[in-house]
N, C-alpha and C positions, 0 to 999 in steps of 0.2 A: 837393584842396579839400574834397570831400564827406567824405573820411576824417577830416580834421581836425574838421570840423563834427560828424561822427558821434561822435567821441571826446568832444567837449565836451558834446554832447547826452546821451550815455550817462552822463557824470559828473553832469549835472544831474538826469537821470532817477533815477540811483542815490541822489543826495542827497534827492530828493523821496520815494523809497521808504523811505529811512532815517528821514526825519521822520515819515512815516506809521506806520512800525513803532514808533518811540518813542511816538507818540500811542496806539497800541494797547497798549503796555506800561503807559503812564500810566493808560489807562482800566481795565485789569485791576487795577492797584494801587488805584485809587479804588473799584472794586467790592469788592475784598477788604476794604479798610478799612471800607466802608459795611456790608457783610454782618456783619463781626465786631462793628461798632458796634451794629447792629440786634440781634444776639444778646445784647449786653450792655445793651440798652435805651437806647442813645444813637447813633442813626444819624448818618452824616456829613452835616453841613449843606451843602446846595448840590451834592450829588453828581450830581443829575439835570442841573443846569446844566453842570457840568464834563463829564459824559459826552456830553451832547447837542452841545456845541460842539466837543469833541474828535473826535467822529465825522466832522466835516467834514474834519479833518486826516487821519484814517485813510482815508476813502474817496477823497478827491481827491488825497491824497498818493501813493496807490498806483495811481492811474489811469494815469499815464504808463508805469509799469513793466508794467502789465497789457497795454497796447497793444504795448510793446516786445517782450514775450515771446509775443505772440499769444494772450493770455488772454481776450480778448473773445469773446463768442458769435459763431460763424459757422456758416452752414448751407451745407454743401458737397455737397448732393445731386447736383448736375449737374456738379461740378468735373471729374470723370473723363471726362465726355462732351464737355466743351468743349475746344477747342484751347488750347494753352498761352498763346498771345497773348491770347485772349479772357479767360482767367483772370487774366492780368497786368493787363489793362485794368480788369477788375472790381475787382481789389485796389487799383489806383491811384485809381479813382473812389471806392471805399469809404474809403480813407485821406483823400482830399480832403474828402469829405462829413463824415467824423468830425472833421476839423480845423475845418470851418465850424461844426459843431454845438458844439464846445468853445469856439470863439471867441464864439459866441452865448451860451453859458452864462456865460462870463467877462464879457461885456458886460452881460448882465441882472443878474448878481450885483453887478457894479461899480455899476450904477445904483441897485440896492437899498442898497448900502453908502453911497452918497451920501445917500440918505434916512435911513439909520440914523444917520449922523454928524450930519445936520442936526437930527433929532428926538431925538438922544441916546438911542437905543434900546439896551437892555441886557437881560441875562438876568433871569429873575424873582427869584431869591433872592440870588445873589452880585453882581448888577449888573455882570457882565462886559460890556464894550462889544461889541455884535454886529459892529461894523465891522471889528474885528481879524480875526475869523474869516471874514467875507465877503471881505475883501481877500486873505487867505490862499487861500481857495477860488478866487478869480479868478486868482491867480498859478499855482496848480496846474493850473487848466483851460487857461491859456495855454501852460504847459509841455507839457501833453498834446497840445494843438493843434499846437505846434511839432514835437513828435516825430512826429505823424501826417503833417504836411506834409513833413518830412524823409524819412520812409519813402516817401511818394509820389514825391518827387524821385529817391530812390535806385532805386525800381522803374522809373521812367521812363527815367533816363539810364544806369543800369548793369545793370538787371535783378536787382539784389541785393535779397533780402528778408531783413531782419534778424530776422524772426520765425522763420525756418526754421533748422534745424541747419546750421552752417557758413556761414550768411548768404548762400546762393546761391538763385537762382530755381529 
């Protein structure tokens, strides 16, 4: 059961990372066009709006893959001194705490999106609706939280840590 869920989660995490990568490519193209335009005396109108909003896609799109591959900052000064069981418990608690934090981020941004929709908030120049990007950020944050929760379950029930080579504890 967990293996099937892990495969589905890995597919969603890979999709999220691909969307984040496309966002980064898009930002690079916008910057390239803007820089060339500035050199020719005609900068790209609204490039700051596009880059600012696209950064939410880049950062939060890649957050789930960062957790999946163990890319988040961790301090392991005492890891070698602690018994393996204690290290596993710490990893489980950290994954659960991370999941709670990302659910909190999703909730807060979703509440903000409701206000943005109600007040019709948009970017300064291009008038892009902020709610689109806030809803996207919420989805990415929930996906990250789900990945962290799944990692905690795998550590709890199978001892398997997907962040380590070979996926074993």
